N, C-alpha and C positions, 0 to 999 in steps of 0.2 A: 848531751851535746846539742848545739843549735842546729836547726835545719837550714839549709841554704835556700836562697831565693830561687835558684834553679830547680831544686827539688820541689818547691811550692808552685812552680810554673807561675810565679807572681807576675802581675801585669798592672798597669795603671788603671785605677778605678775612679769613678765619680760618686760623690755622696754629699750628704749635708750633716753638719755637726749637730748632734742631738744633745750631748752633755759633755761637760768638762770636769771629770772627777778630781783632777789634781793639776799641778803645774806642768806635767809632762805626759799626760794621757788624754785621749779624746774618745768619745763614743760617736761613731759615724754610721748613719743609716743610708741605705740605698734608695733608689727611686721606687715609688709604688707601681705595682703592675695591675692591669685591669682585673677587677674581681677580688683583689687582695688589698685589704686596708692597712695591714701592718707590714711594712717592708723589712727585709733583713738588715741586720746591723752588726758592726764590728767594734771592738774596743782596741784602739791602737795606742801603744806607747811609743813616744818619739825615740828613734834609734840613737844609741850612744849618749843619751842624756839622763841626768839625775836631778830632779827638782826637790826642794825641801818638802818634808812631809807635814801634813796637817795633824792637829791634835787627835788623840784617841781617848778612849774612856780613862778618866782619871789622870790624863797627861796634859801636855801643852804642845803648841805648835813649835816646830823648828823655826829658827829665825827666817823671816821673809817667805814662809810657806804660803800664807794667805795672799800676799802681794803677788807671788808667782802664779798661784791659781787664778787670781783675778785678771792678771795680764793675759793669760791664755784664754780665759773665758770671754773676756770682752773682745779679744782678737778674732775668735773663731765661732762662738755660739750662734747657731742658726744660719751659718754661711755655707755656701757650696764650696766644696774642696775637691782636689784631686789627690789621691793617695796610692801608695804601693807598700805592700808588706815586704820588708827587707829580710827578716828572719823571724823564727819563732823559738821559744824555749818550752818544749813539751812538758817539762817537769812542773812548771807553774802555769801551763796553759795560757801563755801570754804571747801576743804578736807585737813585733816591733816594726816600725815602718817610717816612711817619709811622707809628709803631708804638705801640700801647697795650697795657699789661698791666692787665687789668681796665679801670678807668676812668682810669688814670693814663698820661700821655704819657711814654714812655721818654725822649725827647729832653729834656723839661723836667726830669726827675729827674737826668739826667746833668749838664746845665748847672747846675742848682741846687746840686749837690755840688762843682762846680768841676772836673769831669774832662774837659770839652771846651769849646772856644770857639766862638762864633757867627761865621760868616763876615761880614766887614764889608759894610755896606749898599752902599757905593760900588762894590764889585766885582761886585755881582749884576747880571748881564746877562739873565737868563732867569727861570724860575720859582724861587720860594723857598718855604720852608716856610710853610704857611698859619698857623703859630703863631709867626712870626718875632718879632712884638712881645713876646709873652710870653717868648720865649727871650732876647731882649735885656734885658728887665727882670730875669730870673733871673740872667743873667750879671753884670749890674751889682751885684746883691745879693751874689753869691758873691765878687766882687772886694772889696767893702767888708768882708765877713766874713773874707777871707783863706782861703777854702776851696780844697781841692784844688790845682790848678796855680797858683792865685793866692796861695798861702801866702807870707806875708812873713817867716816865721821864718828866721833866719840859717842858711845851709847846707841849707835844705829842698830846693832843686832838686838839689843834688849827692847828697843822701841818697836821693832818689827815683829814682836811676839804678842799676839792678841791676849787681852785679859778676859778670859772666857768665864761666863757664869756657869753654875753647876749643870744647868739644863743642856749646855753645849757639849759637855764631856760625859754624858750618860747618867746624870742624876736629876731627873725632872721633879723630884719630890719637893724641892724648895721653890718651885715656880708658883707664884701668887697669881693665878689666872684671873680672879675677881679684881684684884688690885690693878692688874694690867688693863682689864676691860674698863674699869672706872676711870683710869687716867687717859685712856685713848679712844673711848667709845665715839663712833661717828667720825673720827679723824683718820685720814689716810696715813698709813704707816709704810715706810720703805722696807722691803724684804727681798731676800733671794731664796728661790725655791731650791731645796737640796734633794728632795725625794718626793715621788708620787706614789702614794699607797694604792689609790684607785682613782677613777676619774674625778671624784669630788672630794678627795682627802689629800691634803698637802702637808709636807713637813718643811718648815722654812726657818731661815735665820731672820729675826727681826733686828733691823739695824737701828742705831749703831751699837746696841749693847750685845748683839749676837745671842739673844735668847733663842734657843732651838725649841720650837713649838709645833704641835700638830694642829692644823686648822681644817675644820669642816666647812665647805662652801655653803653659805646660807641659802635656804630655799629649795635646794635640789638634792638628789641622791642618785649616783651612778650605780650601775650593776657592780656587785661585789666581785673581787678577784679570788675569793675563796681562801682556803688555808691548806697548807701541806701538813702531812702527818709528821709527828716528832721524829720518827726514824729516818725520814727523808729530808729533814731540815738541815741544810748545810750552809753555813755562813763562812765563806772563805775570808781569812784575814788578808789585809793588804800586804803584799810581799815586797820588801825592799831589799836590795842587794847591792853590794859594792863589788860583787864578783864579776868577772868578765862576762859580757853578753847576757847579764841578768841571771846567771846560774846561781841558785841558792837552795838551801833546805826549805822545806815547807813548814817549818816551825814558825809559829807566830812570834813576832819580835816585839809585841806590845798588846795591850788589851784592845777589845773591839771598839770601834767608834760608836757614838750615840746612835747614828742611823742604823748601823749593823745590829746594835743591841735591840732597837725597836723592831727591826725586821725579824730577829730571832725570838721575840717575845711570844710569838704564836706557836712555839714548838711544843707546848704542852697540849695542844688541841688535836683532835682527829682531823683527817683530811676532809676538806670541803671543796668541791669543784667550783670553778668560777661560773658566774651566771652568764647567760648569753650576752654578747657584746661588752663583757667586762674588760677584756684585753683591749678591745678597740677603743673603749672610753678612756682607759688609762693612757693608751698611745696618743689619743687626741689631745689630752691634757699635757702630756710630756712634750710634744713638739711645739707647744705654745708657751709653756712657762718653765719647764725644767731648766735649772741653772740660769734663769732669766731674772732681771729686775722687775718686780711687781709692786703694786700698791695694795695693801690689805686694809679694809675698813671693818673693824671688829663690831659685830652686832650683838653678841651675847656669849654666855658660857653655859654648857649643859651641866647636869648633876655630877658628871665625872670629871669636871674641870677642863673639858675640851673646849677650845676656842671655836666660835662660829663667826664667820665673817664673809664679806664679799671680796672677790679677788679681781683686780683689773690689771691687764698686761698691755704694753705698748704695741700699737700697730700703726707704724708711720707716725703721723703727727697727732693721732688720736689714741684714746685708750678704749679697750674693749672689755666687756663684762664676761668673764669666763663662764659664769653660771648660765647666762643667756645664750652663749655660744654652744654650750653642751646641750641645753634643752632644744634649741633650734635645730641641731643636727641629730636629734634622736638618741643622744648619748646619756641622757639623764631625765629623771622625772621630777615634777614639782612635788614638794613635801611641805605640808602645812606646819609641822611642829617647829621647824627652823625658820620658815617663811614668816611666821608670826612675829619674829624679831625685826623684820625689815619694814621699810616704809611702804605705803600703799602703792606708790608708783612702781617700785621695783617688783612688788608682788604681781601687779597687773601685767607687766611685761613678761614675766615668767609664765603666767597662766596662759596668756595669748600665744606665746611661742609653743607651749606644750600642746595646746589645742591644734595648732597648725601642723605640728609633727604627727599628731594622731590622725589628722585628716589624710595626710600623705602616707601614713603607715611607714614611718621612717625608722629603721633600725630596731630599737627596743619595742617599737609599736607595730612591728611587722604583722603580728597575729592579733592585733587589737580589734575587738568587736565593739562598735559603738552601741550605747544603750538606745532603746527605742525612744523616739521623740514624736510628739504630736504637732510639731511645727514643720512647716514646709517653706522653702525659699520662694520668693516672688522675683522674677527677673523681667526687666524691660517694661515696667509699669510706672513710669514717671509721668507726671502731669502737672499742669499749672491751673490754678483756680482761685476762687474767692471764698474766704471762710464765712459760712452762714450760721454756724452754731458751734458753741463750745459746750459739749455734753458734760465734761468733767475736766479735772486738771490734766488728764492723760488721754483725752479723746475729743476729737473735733469732727465737724462735718464740713466738707469742702465741695463747692459747686464746680465741677469740671468744666473748664472753658471750651473743651473740644466737643461737648455733647450739647445738643440743642436745649435751649431754655424750656422748662416745663416738663422735660422727659423724666420719668421715674429714676432713670439711671444717672441723671445729672448730678445728684448729690451723693457723695461717697463718704462713708464713715471711715475715719483714719484714727487708729489707736497709735499713740506715740511709742515707738520701739524701745524696748528694754527698760522702761521706767514704770513705776507704780505710784499713783497718788492716793490720798485718803478718799474713801468712798462717801458719796453724798447721801446714801441711805434711801429709804422709800417711805414717804409719809403714809401711804396706804397700807403698809405692813408694819407701821409704827417703828420703822428703822430710822434712827436719828443720824444726822451727818457726823462723820468722824471729825476729830479736831483738824483744822486747817483745810477741810474739804471745800467749804464755800470760798475761802480765801484763794485757794488754788484755781478754782474755776473763774473767780472774778479777776484774778491776775491775768489769765489768758484772755478773758472777754474784753477787757479794756485795751488789749494790745492787738488782738487778731480780728475781731468782728469787722467784716467789710474790707479786710486787707487782702491783697494779692499774695499768694504763697506758692512756693514750689514744693511738690510732694514726691518723695522717692520711696516707693513701696518696697519693702524688704522681705517680709515673711508673713505667713498666715498660720493660725493655730486653731485647732478644734477644741472647743471648750464645752464641757458637759453642763447641762442646766441642772436646776435643783431637783428635778424629777427624773434624772437620767437613769437611776436605779430601777424605777418602776416603768418608765417609758424610754426605751433605748433610743428613740428618735429625738429625745429632748436634748439636743446639742446644737451648737452653732459654730460657724467659722468666723473668726475675727481676723481682720487684716491689719498689719502693723507697718508703719513707715516712719521716715524722718521728714519733718516739715521745716522748711526754711522760710522765714519772713524776709521779704526783699528789703535790702537797704535802700536808703534814699537815693534816688537817681537811677535805680535799676528798673528795667521794664519787665512786664509780665511775659514778654516774648522770649526772654533769656532761657536757654535750654536748661532743664533741670539737671542737678548734679548726678553723677554716677558714682558707684563705689570706688573709693580711693581718690576721687577728684576733690579739689578744695571746695568747701561750701560756698554757695553764691550769696548767702545771707546769714541771718542769725538762726542757729539751730534752736528751735523752740523747746525741745526736750532738755537740752543742756541749760537753757534759761530757767526752766521750771525747777530742775534739780538744784541749780546753783542758788536759787532763792529759798531753798529749803522747803519747797512744796511737794516734793516727791523723793523717792528713793530709786536706786538702780537695782534692777532684778539680777540676782546671781544665777546666771544660766548654768544648766548642766552641760557637760561635754557634748559637743555635736548639736546642741540646741541652737537654732538660728537666733541671731541677735542683731542689734543695730550696727551699721557700718562705722559708726562713730562711738563705739562702746567705750574706748579708752577716754575719750573726751568727757563722756557722761560720768565715768568713775572719778575723773579729776575734779569735775564740778561738784560731785557729791562730797569729796574729801574737803573741798574749800568750804562748802556749806556746813559740814560737821565741825571743822575747826573754828569757824566763825559763829557757831551755835545759832544758825538761822532757821526760822520756821519750825518744822517738826523736830529739829535737832536741839531746839532751845530748851533750857531747863525751866523756863517760865511757864506758867499755866497758859494753855491756849485760849485765844479770845472766845468768848461765849456770846452767841446771838440767838435769841429766841424769835422765831418767825411763826406767825399764826397763818396756817394754810386754810383759807376759807373755801377752797375747792373741795376739801375732804370733810369740812364741817357741815352742819345742818344749814338749810336756807334761812332759818330764823336767826342763827348767829351771824350770817352774812348781812342780813337786814339790820342787825344791831350796829354794824360798822358803818352803815350808810351816812349817818350824821357826821362822823369823823372825816369821811372822804369828801363831804360836801362843804366843809368849813372854808376851804380856799377855792378860789375860782379855778385855778389850775394847779396840778400837783405833778411832781417828777415821779417817773416810774421806769422800770426796766422790763422789757418784754422777755419773759422767761420761755414761753413756748407758744407756737401758733397752733391752736386747736382746730381751727377751720379758717376759711378766708376772711371771716368777719368776727371770729371769737378767739380770744387770746388769754393766756395766763400771764398776769403782770405781778411784779414785785414792787410794792410801794415802800421805799425806805423810811419815809417819815413816820408811817404807821406800823412799820416792821410786819407787814402782812402780805400774803399772796392772794390775789383775787382773780376770779373769772370776769373778763371784760368783753363786751360786745359793742359794735358800732350802733349808735342809736339811729334807727330808720334806714339802715343799709343792710341788705342781705345778699349773701353769695349763694351759689348752687350748693345744695346739700350733698352729703356723702353719696358716692356712686352716681351722681348726676353729671352731665357733661360740663366740663370746664371747672369742676370742683378742685381737681388736683392743680390746675394752673393757677387758680386763685390762691391756694395755699403756698405754692412755689413762689408766687410774686410777693406775698407777704413775708415769707422767710427771707427772701433776698432784700426786701425793703426795710423791715423793722425787727427781724429776729435778734433778740439780745441787744437791741440798741437802747440808748437812753431816749425816752419820750416824755411828752407831757399829756396829761389826761384831764378831762372835766367830766365828772360823774353826774348823770341826770337822775337815775333811779335804780332800783334793784327789782328784778323779776322774781317770779315764784320759785325758780330753781336756784336762786342765790347768785345769779349772774348780774353784774353791774352794767348798766347801759350808759353810754355817753359818747364823747368825741375824743380823738387821739391825734396828736401832732408829733411829727418827727422832723427835726430841723425846721421848725415853724411852718411845716406844710401839713395840711389835713390829709391823713393817710386814706381816708374813705374816698377822697377825690381821685386818688391814684387808681383805686379799684374800679370806680365808676367810669373813668376815662378809658380804662383798658377793656371795658365791656365784660367785666367779670363779676358785676354786682348790680342789683336793682335798688332803686330808692323806694322806701315804703313810707308813705305819708298819710296813711288812713287814720292815724290818731292825731294828726296835726303836725305841721312842719315848724310851728312857731317856737317849739321847745328845742329845736336843733340848731346849734351855732353853724354858721356858714351854709345854711340850707339853700340859699340861692346859688352858691358855688357848686353844691352837690347836684342840684337840678341841671345846671348848665353842663356839668361833666357827663351826666347821663344822656342828655340830649345830643352831645357830641358823639358819644359811642353809638347812639341809635342812628344818627345820620350816616356814620361810616359802616354801620352794620357789623360791628365788632363782636366776636365771640357769641355771647348769649343772644345778641340782637341780630344774628346773621339772617334770620327769617322774619325780621321785623318789617311790617308794612305800615307806613305812616298813616295815621288816622285810625288805626285798629286799636281797640281797647286792650290794654295789657294789664294783667293781674299783678298787684303789688306783692302778693304772697307767693309762696312756693307752689308750683304746679302739682296738683294731686295726680294728674295723669303721668307726669314725668317721674315723680318720686314713688318708688315701689316700697311699700311697707313690708317689714319682716314678719313672716307668718310661721308659727310652730304648731305641730300636732302634739297635743299634750293630754295627760290624764291628771285629774286633781287628786292629791294625796292627803291634804289636810285643809280645813277651813278654820280661819280665825275670825275675830270680830272686825267690824268696820270695813267690810267688803274685801278683806285680804284673804289670800289662800296660797297654798303651795302646789306646784305642779312638777311633774316629771315629763321630760321629752320622750315621745314615743319613737322607737326605732333607733335610739341613740346606742351606739356600740359600747360606750362607756358603761352603760347600765348592765349589759350582759357580761362584760368583762369583770366588773366588780362583783356581781352576783356569783360568777364562776369562781373567783378567787376566794370569796367568803365560804362557798360550799366546800372548798378543799381544805379548810383549816380544821385542826383537831382542837375541839373546845371542851373536852370532857373534864380535864383537871382544873380545879379551882385555883386561883392565884394564891401564892404564899404571902401571908401578911408580912410586910417589910420589904419584900423583893419587888413588889409592884405598888407604886404610890402615885396614882393618877392625880393630876392637879388641874386647876381651872384652865380651860383652853386646849387641853390635850385631846387628841382623837383616839378613841378606844373602841372596843367592841362591847355592846350592851345588849342584854336579853330583853326584848320587848314583852311587856307583861300580858298583852292581849293574846298572842299566839306563841310565846316562848321562842320566837325566832331571833337570831343574832344579827345585829345590824351595826353599821358604823355610827358612832355618836360622839358629840363634843361635850366635854365636861363643862357645865354651866356654873354649878356650885359644888363645892367639895368641903369636907370638914377642915377646920383651920389647923388642927393638930394632925399628927401622923395617924394612919389607919391603925386602930386597935382591935376591931372586931369585924367579922365578916358581915355584920348587920349594919355597919355604918352606912349612912344615907348619902347618895349623890344625886344631883339634878343633871339630867342629860338631855341633849337635843339631837334627834336623829337627822343627820345632815342629808340623808338621801330621801327623806319622806316629809320632814318639816314638823313632825309632832315632838312633844317634849313631855318628860315624866320623871318621877323619882324612882331610883332603883337602889338596891343594896350593893355592898362591895362584892358579894359573892356572884352578882350578876354582871360583873365587868371582867374583861380580859384585855391584856395588852395586844396591840395591833402592829404588825410589821410595817415599817416605813414605806415599803413598796406599795402597800394597800392604802395607807392613811394619807399619802401624798396627793392623791387625786382629789380635786375639789368636790364638794358635795353636789349631789344630783338634784336636790330639791331647790326650786327657784321660787322666791317670794314674788307674788303678783298682787295687783289690785285692779278693781274694775275701773276703767278709764271713763272720764267725763261725769262720773256720778259720785255722790257722797253718801255712804252707808253709815248709819249710826253705829257707834262702838257698843260693846257689850254692856257698858255702864249707863248708856243713854237709853231714853225711851225707845222702844221698838228694836233695841239692839239685839236682844235675845231672839226675837221673832225673825229678824233679818238674817242672823247667823244660821238659824234652823232652816229657813227657806233656801238660803244659798247652798246649804248641805244637801237638801232634797234635790236641787237642780243638778248638783255636780257629783255627789257621792253615792247616789242610789244606783248601784250596779257598775260594772267596769265600762265606763263610757269614755269615748275619746272626743276631744274638743279641738277646735281651731282657735288659736290665740293670735290675734293681730296686735303687734306691739305698737302702741301709739306714742309712748314716751318712756323715759327711764328716770327714776328718782334715786340719785346716789347719796343723798344726804344721810342715809342710815349708816354709812361707814362700812366696815367689814363685818362679816358674820360673827356674832358673839352669842347667839342663841336665837330662840324663836322670835320672829318679827323683826330681826335686824338684818342689815345688808342692803344691797341694791334691790329696788322694787321695780318690776316691769308693769307699766300702766297698760292694760290690754283690753281689747274688746273680745270677750269670750263667746264663741259661736258654737251652738249645738247643731250638728249637721242634720239632726232629725226634726228640728224645729224651724219655724220661719223667722224667729227673732233671736237676738243675742241675749245672753244672760244679763247683760247690762240693762237692756230694754225690759226684760222680764221682771227684774227687781224694781224698776220704775213703775211698771204696770201693776205690781202688787202693792205699791205704796210703801215699800220698805227701803227706798232710796230716793234721792232727789238730785237734780242736775247741779253741777258746779256753777258757781257765780260767774257770769260773763264779765269779761274785762272790756275796757274801752278800745283796746287794739288787740286783735287776735288774728292768727293765720286763717286763711279762707277755709282750709280743710277742717279746722276746729269749729268754725262757725257752722259749716254744713253738718258736721256730726251732731252738734248740739241741737240744731234745728230738727234733725231726723229723730232724735230721742225725745224732744220736747213733747211730741204728740202723745207718747206713752205716759208722761208725767201729767199732762192735761187730763187724760182719761182717768188716772187714779185720783186726781184732785176732784174731778167732777163727781166721781162715785164715792168720794169720802172714804177711800181705802187706806188702811195702815196709818201712817203718820199724818195723813190728811183728814183723819177722822174728825178733828175739831177745827178744820179750816186751814188757811194759809199758815206757813211756818215762817217766823221771823228769821232773817239772814244772820248768820254768825259774823262776828267782827273779823274773824280770820279770813273770811271770803272777800272782804272789801279790798279793792285795789290800792296801791300805794298813792299817797296824796300827790297831786300835781303841783309843780312850781313853775314860775315863769322862767323862760330861757335866760341864763346868765345870772339869775338871782342866787345869792348864797343861801345855803341851808342853815338850819338852827340845830344846835345840839340839845 
């Protein structure tokens, strides 16, 4: 029997309609309580009504069943209602009640439109609807008007029965998932959600064919709802009854519906509990899309013919992405396997939403532990400045306007956030530029140099250097930020942008990526990134689709540039006629080496040269105002287009001449600022604009600017560098090897690196010989080699090796001992592999040569005697010397064996003797002074004058090479030929 309302102590309740299973029943949920995400819910059947039944497995709809359900669904779904339970039927566990939307009785509205009939009065044995009389009146009215199921139109009943495909009545085997995808991929399809399996799996009707399909939401996965054991799986059939008050037997009156069949399909599995937040994710999806009209965009099909797509549901005037909503609320995670079917923009949104949910530890990410990161956010470090250098396509140097000019902190290196451009390589390490590396830097140079920009610093990252394994301190911190180029009409005083604010100009990183000169870094979770990361990804997608730059299928442009800075001075001098052909040539300043010396790129000759002002010198390194001169030149000409006129080439391979920027002689700027001196000891007639240079220097003297602050008019001023002001570098050394021609190797005394390497070598186990085939040293490798003289093991570089693979332990190798400077041949059995932590440190042996003197080579007359005498001076006993570095010769390139690499030109002083080794060799007649030039620094003139007396003494006594009188000068000692100012050179 039915229970009365009084027995239920029924009262009016409020709720929201969550689902509409049929034309006469509703699922109503209550209000959420604090701390509880899933509110209680009730299934209410409208009292005293019977609606037509929807199709079940293998069957068909009753007439007007679908129209009846649709009327009630559209009337109530998602709306707030007031309801009351009128009575229950315990035998079928069903509650019957009255439901009001606003002040309107839902049952009355359904009956009035003819979509349900009122149970006959004679069959009522228990409680009935308190509004029965009104319902009967409305039913009679609907019958008279022929509304809904009472329609009297011919064929109306047959037309109101849906023509359902097999998938809608429990037979999905005939569903052509691939054909459905092919016909509709990327197109929005109208659908009604009938069931929610879990937060990211829906079962829907695709309209208008009513295909009943299961759809996995693309790109995400919600926690599983688990499975119930087979013994506990109970799928109740829908009970329909014409008995009074809904009383009926529990026997099924028809087969299960397709939805019930799918729900029961898991009965053969063991019980699996739901994952954390599985029920919450399912409820989240239900209250948004269950029994709602949605649009589905099919993205793909998995191997089990399950459809994968994006689901959009209406929210007012707009549509929302269900996947994005789930991820943003911590109800689902991003999965790559289905996201790969989506467009890049959709994937980026999901990834960004997941990252934010992880940061806030939202729901499924409550216990999430972020991975360790070497990046750290930078806050409130925005500034405005002028770009003074483009290091590469993703790194620039900006002069901060808020810091005084000339300060070391004025220039700040800014790496562009979240992008990576091709590397430029390193000529000194024989690393060639990657494809498009030069183009990327040139792209930025032409747009940024000298321009005002806003910089928004975003994060810093600790980067390990190449020797980090051997030297833990070999690491550096790189600062990353977003740089905005001001648009026309914007002033540099505009406040820099902050995170989330609209950009004030052109985002340089976005510009680089959009032109195909860089890629966007795929950051790990919780790794700091650009505040404009989505815009960068969008720019990369455009560049990829347009096949621009590095994304192009074409071969990258090839440009061979001869770098004369790393070549020998002879090769540089060979280029002199080509650089003198035209009176003026265009060039680009690549780097400011000092206030008066620069690295220039000459496009016409495709070469890079060292260039110095002719007759103008700035303070040397560590001298007062040296840094200010460099800073001024960086602001004035760094990476600018300039014009040059080459005069000559000095012995180090540096070209001398004049340089103009915007038709202004740059040397005048230095002289006017009091940061340089005019040197005219060799004659001013060869310098263009010499009178303007002299006038600029006089102006700085009168104002006592910078280097002239102590200038007294009428006092003689030296045109060369001050020997008192410039402190030469001195080293305490021991000589380890003597070569011919006055060259020798030294080790620095007291260097901690020496002790460290010796300690590491002593700890190695070197008893076992290498296995042939497992250890194959090749030319240039750093290995351990056994020195034949004392059988000690030392670090060595392979200079020559067998062309074929090692076949015998007696195969010969030529090795150079990088810590001592000697070289010899050894067998394979005398070699051992060396751990990178030991081999990474540079060699301790430094190649030196006696400064100011020329010693004959071993092949020349007196060469053998000179080498023996130098050995006697330096190698007889463990003696320490003081080496004063006079100059450096880098024309030898990098170390490739004995006698190669940078040479230090030194004065070698024996503390126990009154004279230097340089002077001793002159005194013995086994060396001669270098040829004097027409113009030389004062300190060099003084040194040559001091040594000349020893050469005169040897010549007078006819010692050594002076045995047969004066020696004729070599051609190589002659200075470069002079030419008149402005006159063109000849090739």
